N, C-alpha and C positions, 0 to 999 in steps of 0.2 A: 232565612231572608229573602226579602220579596225580590221577584225578578223584574230590573229594570230595565225599559226600555231604551235604546238609543236611536236617534235617526240614522240610516244606512248611510254608508260613505256614496255607494253609488247604486240609487234605485234604479230596479229593474223591472218590477212587475210581470206577475204572469201575463201570458198573453190573450188567456180567455177569464175572463172572472164570470162570468156567465152573469154578473150584474150591471144594471146600469147605470154604475157612478161613473162620475168621469175622474181624473188624477186628483183634479184638485178636493175629492172626497177621501183618497186614498193616501195612507202614510206608511210608507216603510220602513222598519226599524231592525233593529237587534236586539237579541235578549243578550242580558248579563244578570248572569246569576242562577240558581240551580232550583229555585222553589216549584217550577213548572216542569222539574226533571219527567223526561219520557214524553210530555205533550209538546214543549218546546225546551229543548236542551239548550244549554248556554251556549252563545254564539250563533243559533240559526236566526236567520233572517226572517221575517213575519209580516204580515200584508194587515192594518188596520181599515176598517174601513169606517171613516168618522160619521159622526152625526150623533144626534141625540137617540136613544133607544129608551122610550117610556117603561116597559118592562122585560128588559132581557129575558128569556128561558133560562132556567136553573141550566146548567150544565154548559151553558155556553161560556168563552172567555172573551173577557170586557180589558179595555184599557182604562185609564181613569190614573189622574194625578197623585202624587205621592210627596206631597213636599216640591223639591226640583225638578223631580225625576217623576217618568210615567211609569207605572204597574201594571201587568197584565196576569190576571189571575181568573179563575172559574167561579161562574157564579153558583154557590151552593142554596141561597135558601132567599126568598123573598120576606120581608117584615112591614105589612101596612102601616104605616102612620098616619096621623092626622095631617104632618107636615108634607109626606110624600111618601114613596115607597123609599125602603131601608133596603139595602142588596147585601147579603153577607157574602164574601167572597174567601177565598182560599186557594194557595198556591199546592198543584197536585201532589208535589211532594212534602207539603207541611202538615204536621196533624192539627193543628188548632187552626180556625178561621181568622180571618183578618176583622178590625175593627169596621164594623158596618158604615155602609156610607150610602149615601143617596142617589137614587138612578140618576137623576140630571146631574151628579157630577163624571158621569160616564162619556169619555169621548169617543168609543166607538167600540166595535167587535173585531176582535182578530178572527179574521175569516180565511188565511192561507198562512203556511208555513212552507218553507224551502227545504225539499227532501234531498236526496240523493237523485232522484229521478227529475226534480224540477219542484213546481208550486204543488203544493197538496192540499188538502183539507184537515185541521187539527183535529185529533182525537176527540170522541165525544165525551169520553170518559178516561179517569187515570186509572191504570192496572193499580191493584189495592189485594192487601190481604184482610181477610176477615175479622184477625183484631184491631188493625188499623180503621176497619169500617167503624167497629164498635166505639172504639176508642173519639173516632173523628164524630160520630153520630152524639156522644155525649157532651163533646164539647161544643157541637154545632145547638145543641138545646139548652143549653146553659148560656152562649152566646145571643141566641135568639130571646131569650129570657130576657138579659141584660136590655137586649134592644128594646121589647118591648116597655120595660118599666124605664127606662131611660140612658141616652147611649152615652151619656157622661156618669152615670150614677157608677156607686161604691162597686154592681157586680161587674160592672164594663171595667173597672179599677182593676177588681180580683183577677179576672180571666185573662186582660193583657198582662198583668205579672206574673200567671202563672207559663203564658206564651213565651214571654222571655227568658223565664226559668227551664223551659224546655229548650229551646235556643239554646242555651249556653251549655247545655248539657250534650257531650259526644253523644255524635249517632252510634246504633246499638246495631241497627237492621232490623227487618221485620219478622217476625213469629207468622208461620201459615195458621 
């Protein structure tokens, strides 16, 4: 399940962002879901720096609309297309990537999370086992191929079907 971001009840904001943006360019939210477990656990407050990001670096966490909610997932690949740059994103706790989105659909970057000692930067990369990295690389390669062929093509449908089937299975834990 994707991490769903909902507005924070009481915005606090970090005291020093080292960032020249004002409050209107920041959105404080609360994470709902477990697909970013480890980096953005369920219930943690996050800060999103709003604004267009033409080419968010691989490894950064972006916030983008996902139907009626906002999703926060990590960029794992770029796929250049004539229509614009496609981003492949994935939750840190997810094996398969999300359906590609265009970079101009990104609302902003997740810049901070609220830890036990106050505001901190989110981790640059998720912890992962070797088996998980290999399987994720295979899935990412399939998704990149589908995105290059056609976002709505038959390969994308197969990958989405595989993703749904994997999500329906109970978790078994990672093997090292």
